[in-house]
N, C-alpha and C positions, 0 to 999 in steps of 0.2 A: 198124666203128662207133667213132666217137670216144668216149672215156670222157666222161661228162657234165662232168667237171672241165675236161678239155682243150677241149671244145666251148665251154664258158662263157668260158674264157680267150681263145679265138680270137675269139669275138664281141666281148668287151670290148676286145681289142687292136685289132680293126678299127674299133670305134666311136671309140676314142681317136684314131685317125689321121684321122678325118673332121673337117671344120669344123663349127661349132656348128649352122648352118642345115641342113646335110645330116644331121647326127646327129638333130636333132629330127624331120625327115621320116621317117627310117628307123624311129625308135622309134614314131612315130605310126602308120606303116604296120603295124609288127609288132603293136601293140596292137589295131588294127582287124582284122587277119587272124587273130590267135591264136584268138579264139572261133569263127571260121568254120571253121578247119582242124582244130581239136582234136577228135578222136573222129569226124571225118567221113569220107566216102568218099575224100576227097582224100588224107588221111593214110594210110588203109588201102591205096589203090591204089599209093602210092609204095612201101610195104612189099612188096606183092605183086609189083611189077615188079623187085625186086632179083634180080640174076642171080648173086650171090655164093653159093657153096655153104655149107652149115652148117659151122662151124669144127670142125676135128678136133684132137685132142691133139698138141702139139709136143714133149712131154716123153717121154723114154725111161723109162717107169716100171719097166722091168726092170733098169735100171742098179743096180749095188751101191751107188752113191753116193746113190740116191734112196730115201727111206722115207716112210711115211704118205701115199702118193700118192692123190689124189682128183680126179676130173674131173666137173664138173657143168655142163650147159647151163642157164644162168640164164634164157635165152629162146631164140627160134628163131635168133638171129644172134650169140649170145654164149656163149663157153665159159670157165669159170673152173677153172683147175688149181691145186691146192695140194699142197705136199709139203715135206719137210725134206731139205736137201742136206747131205751129209757129216755127218749126225747132229747138226747144230747150227744151220744157217742155214735159218730158215723162209722159204719163197718162195711167192708167189701170182702167177699169170699170168692175166690176163683179156684175151681177144682175141676179135675179131669185127667185123662191120660190113657195110656195103654199098658205097656210093659212097666213103666214107672207111672204111678198115680200121684199127683201132687195136689196139695192144698196150700193156698196162699191166703192167710187171714191178714187184712190190712185195717188198722185202726188209726183214725186221725187224732193227733195229739196237739193241743195248744201249748202245753208245757211238757216238752219231751224229757225223758230221763237223761241224766248227765253221764252216767257210768255204765259199762257193760252189765254189771250186776243189777243196777237199777232197772235196766232194760228188761232183764229176765223177770224181776219182781213185777214190773208193769205187765209183762206178757202173761204171767200167771194170774194176776187179778183180772185182766180183761178176758182171758179165755174162760175163767170161772164164770164170769157174767154171761159170756156167749153160750156156755154149756147149758144154761137155763132156758135158752130159746132155740138152740140148734142141736141137731144130732151130729156133732162135729167130729166125733171119733178122735179126740185129743188125748185120751187116757195115757198110753205109754209114752207119747211124745212129751206131754207136760210133766209127767213123773220124772223123766230124764232132766228136763229143764229145772224142776224143783231141786233135784239132787245137786246139779251144778250150781244153782243159785245159793244153796246152803254152804258150799265150800268157798264161795267168793273168789275162785281162782280163774274164772273164765275171762279171756282177753277180748272176746267178741269177734275174733277173726276166723275161727273155725266152726263148722257146724257141730252140733251136739248129736252123737249117735244114740238113739234110744233103743234100737235093736241092731247091734253091729252087723253091717253088711246089708241090711234090709230097710231100715228106717232112720232118717236123720232129720234134725230140726235146725233151722237157721233163724236167728232173731236179729233183725237189722233195723236200723233207724234211718229213714230217708228224710233229709231236710229239704223243704221246697219253699224257700222264701219267695214271696211274703206269705204264702199259704201255710196252713198248719203242717207240722211234720207228720210222717206216717211211720207207725211201728208195724213192721212186717214179721209175721210168724209163718215161715215156709216149711212145710213138711213134705218130704219126698219118701215114697214107699215103693220099693221094688217088688213087683208082683211075681 
């Protein structure tokens, strides 16, 4: 399941790419169908037809580097894992889905990176640490992030496609004053 933030961004990104006439038609159609599908048998049938298994933990909770581990199914298709890595780095991993499977890796940061490229470098370092305690499946996604970070041309506004049409990565910084900022690495995979 895409995180709701990633899903909204993909919808907005696709709407921006359409010409004005097509955009109006799509929005009108969505507004007409929304009341029809919300809470109806159509929405329920789509959920019931999902063949994806219930998500299982990807973190090795027994690792000496992991403390305060907790895993909670927030719904039938989503699992949220929270823990502290190396006694100082708070981590939250939310994953699950059906036709789109999503991972959202969230790292609390007291000193957030100041530029988009610095965000990518921080993301690479943090996911490398995470890879030592979790079967996170970050290979192709982080390889794409590494390639973009090396070019230093990313403006931070568009997702990075690691497998065009099937997998994309978003690296965002969420400031939450007075609490620490959060670095989000969101990966969306079309199954």
